[in-house]
C-alpha positions in Angstrom: -0.9 -78.5 -51.9 -2.2 -78.7 -48.3 -3.3 -75.4 -47.0 -2.2 -74.3 -43.5 -4.8 -74.5 -40.8 -3.5 -71.4 -39.1 -5.3 -68.1 -40.2 -3.0 -65.6 -41.9 -3.7 -62.9 -39.2 -2.8 -65.1 -36.3 0.7 -64.9 -34.9 2.3 -68.2 -33.9 3.3 -68.4 -30.3 6.9 -68.9 -31.3 6.7 -65.6 -33.3 5.2 -63.8 -30.4 8.0 -64.9 -28.2 10.7 -63.9 -30.7 13.2 -61.2 -29.7 11.8 -58.9 -32.4 8.3 -59.1 -31.0 9.5 -58.4 -27.5 11.4 -55.3 -28.8 8.2 -54.1 -30.5 6.2 -54.6 -27.4 8.7 -52.8 -25.3 8.7 -49.9 -27.8 4.9 -49.7 -27.6 4.9 -49.5 -23.8 7.6 -46.9 -23.9 5.6 -44.7 -26.3 2.5 -45.1 -24.2 4.5 -44.2 -21.1 5.8 -41.1 -22.7 2.3 -40.0 -23.8 1.0 -40.5 -20.2 3.9 -38.4 -18.8 3.2 -35.6 -21.3 -0.5 -35.7 -20.2 0.4 -35.5 -16.6 2.8 -32.6 -17.2 0.1 -30.8 -19.2 -2.4 -31.2 -16.3 0.3 -29.9 -13.8 0.9 -26.8 -15.9 -2.8 -26.1 -16.2 -3.4 -26.5 -12.5 -0.2 -25.8 -10.6 -0.1 -26.5 -6.9 0.3 -22.9 -6.1 -2.8 -22.0 -8.1 -4.8 -24.7 -6.3 -3.7 -23.3 -3.0 -4.6 -19.8 -4.0 -8.1 -21.0 -4.9 -8.6 -22.8 -1.6 -7.1 -19.9 0.5 -4.5 -22.2 2.0 -3.2 -21.2 5.5 -0.2 -22.3 7.5 -0.9 -22.5 11.3 1.5 -20.7 13.6 1.9 -20.0 17.3 3.0 -16.6 18.5 3.8 -15.0 21.9 0.6 -13.5 23.1 0.8 -9.9 24.1 -1.0 -9.1 27.4 -4.5 -7.9 26.6 -4.0 -8.1 22.9 -6.8 -9.3 20.6 -6.9 -9.8 16.8 -8.1 -6.5 15.4 -11.3 -6.6 13.4 -12.7 -4.4 10.7 -13.4 -1.0 12.3 -10.7 -1.3 14.9 -7.7 1.0 15.1 -4.7 -1.1 13.9 -2.4 -1.9 16.8 0.7 0.3 16.7 4.3 -1.1 16.6 7.8 0.0 16.1 10.4 -2.3 14.7 13.5 -2.5 12.4 13.2 -3.2 8.6 15.5 -5.5 6.7 17.5 -2.4 5.7 18.2 -1.6 9.4 15.8 1.4 9.5 13.4 2.0 12.4 9.8 1.9 11.3 6.6 2.7 13.1 3.1 2.1 11.9 2.1 5.5 13.3 4.4 7.2 10.7 2.2 6.0 7.9 -0.9 7.8 9.2 -2.6 9.5 6.3 -1.4 6.8 3.9 -2.9 3.5 2.8 -1.1 0.6 4.5 -1.2 -3.1 3.6 0.2 -5.2 6.5 1.0 -8.7 5.5 2.1 -11.4 8.0 4.0 -14.4 6.6 7.2 -16.4 6.6 9.9 -17.6 4.2 9.1 -21.2 4.9 5.3 -20.7 4.3 4.3 -22.3 1.0 1.1 -20.2 0.6 3.1 -17.1 1.4 5.6 -17.9 -1.3 2.8 -18.5 -3.8 1.4 -15.0 -3.4 4.7 -13.1 -3.1 5.0 -12.3 -6.8 1.5 -10.9 -6.8 2.3 -8.7 -3.9 5.4 -7.4 -5.6 3.4 -6.7 -8.8 0.8 -4.8 -6.7 3.6 -2.8 -5.0 5.1 -1.7 -8.3 1.6 -0.7 -9.6 0.6 1.2 -6.5 3.7 2.7 -4.9 3.3 5.9 -6.8 0.1 6.7 -5.0 1.7 6.4 -1.6 0.4 2.9 -0.8 2.8 1.2 1.7 3.2 -2.5 2.0 4.8 -3.9 5.2 5.6 -7.6 5.2 6.2 -9.1 8.7 8.1 -12.4 8.8 7.2 -14.5 11.9 10.1 -16.1 13.9 12.6 -15.2 11.2 16.1 -13.7 11.4 17.1 -10.8 9.1 19.6 -13.2 7.4 16.9 -15.7 6.4 14.5 -12.9 5.2 17.3 -11.1 3.3 18.3 -14.3 1.5 14.7 -15.1 0.5 13.7 -11.6 -0.6 16.8 -11.0 -2.7 16.5 -14.4 -4.3 12.8 -13.8 -5.2 13.3 -10.1 -6.1 10.9 -8.6 -3.5 11.4 -4.8 -3.0 8.6 -3.7 -0.7 9.3 -3.2 3.0 10.3 -6.3 4.9 10.2 -6.6 8.7 11.7 -9.6 10.5 9.8 -10.5 13.6 12.1 -13.1 15.3 10.3 -12.9 18.7 6.8 -12.6 17.1 6.3 -9.4 18.9 4.3 -7.7 16.2 2.4 -10.9 15.4 1.6 -11.2 19.1 0.0 -7.7 19.0 -2.2 -8.9 16.1 -2.8 -12.4 17.6 -1.8 -14.1 14.4 -2.8 -17.8 14.3 -2.4 -18.5 10.6 -0.4 -17.2 7.7 -0.6 -15.5 5.4 -3.0 -13.0 6.9 -3.5 -9.5 5.5 -4.6 -6.3 7.2 -5.7 -3.4 4.9 -5.4 -0.2 6.9 -7.0 3.1 5.8 -5.5 6.5 5.9 -7.2 7.1 9.3 -5.3 4.1 10.8 -8.5 2.0 10.9 -8.6 -1.6 9.7 -10.8 -1.7 6.6 -10.4 -5.4 5.6 -8.9 -8.6 7.1 -8.1 -11.5 4.8 -6.8 -14.8 6.0 -5.1 -16.9 3.3 -3.8 -16.3 -0.2 -5.0 -13.3 -2.1 -5.7 -13.5 -5.8 -4.6 -10.5 -8.0 -8.3 -9.4 -8.3 -8.7 -9.6 -4.5 -5.6 -7.5 -4.0 -6.8 -4.7 -6.2 -10.3 -4.8 -4.6 -8.9 -4.6 -1.1 -6.4 -1.9 -2.0 -9.2 0.2 -3.4 -10.8 0.2 0.0 -7.9 1.9 1.6 -7.0 4.2 -1.2 -10.2 6.2 -1.0 
């Protein structure tokens, strides 16, 4: 009997082109694609965009109406006073919190970095409200309706102040959000932080004004 000249482990071109072979190849590619997708999802879950922004201190640029003679307060300055209306329709003045630690946070509902840190601010509020710490969140160029929709959807219960005309932001010469002012019991700014705050930074800065 004449032996075949084709090695046993070599597939004939006709066999490679057979429908069954094509199906097997397609199945292999499908499996590899699924594995690649799972790897990408895993990387995303390990390093979410919000976490990356938090690490880099991402900031969204804004423009506000400049108040005459106003300058951005620095550490050691008395925090500029203001009176406005909260989301609940109550009149609120910074002066009424003299003697209490105040965390003044400027942001907006459309600001991605602000949305990233909002749950951490809420957690800090729940942890520190019993000791009299007040959190005032000011929303630049935002209507009460927009702020109410956002805060109720996210579940934020600290004090929210819409600033549709950027009046308060103008007093503080805000140029990027989020920006945070930690104000001591004496009404003096103890720390200014531009960008996202990590939970550890939040507690560190709150400790400065709770003394």
